[in-house]
Phi, psi and omega in degrees: 000139183245131177248133181271141175253116184240162180291125179286176178294133185255352185129153190297334182247007181254122185249353184207163177210164176253134178287114183273307184213136168265128178269345182235157177235163181304133182100340181291146175278137180231149177253163178302133179070005174288139183291127180263318183199169176241139177246143176251129171248187180302321191247326190225166174254129183247127176268137183249111179277162178284130180283345181204171178268152180155210178244142175297130175261233179289140168258106188280322184250111183282166177302136181096344181281149177262131185232150177268171180298136180070012177289151178285124178263317182193181176231151176245126181260129178281339179277188181273345182278154179229160179235138180247146179287146180262143176285151181298140180287140181281140178275168184299321182269003180129176177254129182287141173259111186254155174295128179288174177300127185260350185115149188295336183256004181250124184252347183207164179212164176250132178287114185273308187211135170258126180272345180238153174247163178304132180099346179285144173282143180226147172261156178302136182071003174287139185291125182264315183203171178234136176248147177244130173249185179299334190246318188220167172261137183243121177270136182253112180275159176290128181287343180201170176277153177157211181238132176289104187266340187205136172243116184264340182235107184284168176301134182096345179285144174262128185240153178278177186290340181239027185280156176267128182265325182185188182223136172254126180237173178063043182299322183288124177083349184281338181298323180295320179295319180293325182290339182276354177294146179291135180293149175288162177304322180294320178294319181297322181293318184294331180284336187269002180227155182279347182262123182268117179286158181297139180305319181295326176293321178300314181295318181294322179290321180293321183289326182269355181068036181263133177284124181303333180294342180266000183253129178271120182275140180250359180283184179301135179057031179080016182296137181276123178256171185300320183291333176296321178294320181296320179292329182271349184294138175270155182286065176269161183292131178272149178295139179294133180238130179305135182243150176301152181296138182287155181295326179255128180307137180282143180295151178301143181235131179298150185301318180293329177284322182297326179294338180259005179270162175230126182250120181232126181290138175297140173291161177297326179296316180293324177298320180294317178301313179299317181296316182293321178296318179291321177300322180296320179290324181283332183272306184275148176272081189279128176227146180239133176239148187238154171205178177225152184231139175275114186271012183303310185291318179297315181295322179294316180298316180295318180295324182290322189249359189299321182290315177296320181298311181294323179297321184277320186257347178075022180212146180286149177270114183250186179278335187296328179294323177295317181289325178294315178296318179299320181290319179298321177298314182291327183293335175296325179276332180238074188295338180295337176284347178250032183234172176216155181269130175234096183067244179255010180252153168250123183259112180269134181260127180267035178202165179237110169260103190272120173275130181240108182295134182225135177275135177229167179303334182261000179135182183275131176234160181230084173293151188249128174267106186281141181051045180298334181292343179252010183261154175275170178305314183294320179296319180294316180297320180294319181293319179295317179297317183291318181292324179296317178296316181293327178294313182294331182271358181070028184255004181289138173272162181296328181296330181286348181244016180241156172088008178297146179252340181202152186231143171244130179237125184252089174284350180298332182294340178260359178097010181290131179271327178198140179204169177242099181296152176261143182300152174253092185302148005270017181294156183257356182205150175212133180259130176255118173271156183220186184293140174274122184224133176295129178220152175287125181234149177269112181240114181053043177078004179242144177274118183232144179274123181230149174282110187247150174225133175280138175246140176232126178246113172266135184217160180271108184292351179289332182240339182245125177276163180300324179298318180293319178298313179294318179302316180301312181296321179295319177296321176295316178300312183297318182293327182278327179280344175216080184304343179296337179298330179293318179296322181271357183055050180252000000 
């Protein structure tokens, strides 16, 4: 009997992942729920357990391959026999190097780096080049041993899902020559340890000249993942990579200035982020309105009860729970800020899934606190703390970052005094918090120093009118300047 091992659900907007590491090989005995392999997505690492006990059969998706949701990864045999995968047959004129499967929604990739040059000997499964898609980096292994006789897609070229990248010829007898090559430091390290690091991590360490012994792995059994290498990398100068011509001609640069410049191509992921942010500006009618809030009462209330709060609930009382509660309160009065446009319809949400932007070593993520409108201060603080830790450790699942209806972004933790946040589509509103700064204020005819914070609300003017946006900010301001209004639902 044969049991199929397939890619599990990765999240509502994630359609593909990269096979990072196989822990088993064909013929190995496996137990139910024993970890077979790890998959890498944009944000998280996913472990794939064995659905049944038996022996490993075919491994259909090799390390470095990109696979879609529910794609076949391998088979488990309940009998004693095993099946091994066959290498591609070499053609008379050589073996073609083809673009691997990129995922059902990905139609093209960019050739990022060639690790081999024409004339180099290669061993079967040795990494030849790396491709970049919108979501992941895809490593292309050699389909057979031989000599790289032709490179058809140079670095920087955009290739389709079924394109030919190059040709390997002289397969007969070439395996021996390739095997005599000295192993790279990354290969030597992987042979000297029982833990097999992710292929993308090996490549990144070799490219950056990083000793694997200096990198702390966060994967299973201390396995080094690609994000671990990024976190450990020192800010050394990266090699210049030719970049595609920009859409707008670059201004002339003096020769002496050009010699001091560094040109680094944007990754496909960074290009996608840039495109999505620009698409948000081009699609939504984004407008920002501002107000300021006197934080005196919130700070006094927090100072008065923070020790009792922490003793009872086991979590510190911060400002985010006050802002989350204030926003949920204001969204009841201005429901269009908790809505989204779907074609010609406006979909109003009768719940608040609050997105809380969090900075991590790998970039900005927005975990979602679900049903925040029905949570207590303690529940909100616990949820924010737990999501923040998981975000910093790279343990958030894609499902935890989907479905938000409104977002709060706190630039004040970095010292920002005022900014205009960009919408997180398809949401219609985002509140920007900023630094608390003492300023002179006129209170009852007297100049008094008060801890003030600027608030910025960016909203989609297609569904939210100016009156609603201003009303929302005023309600948030009122609730924070007199927190008793939250208790009274005023």
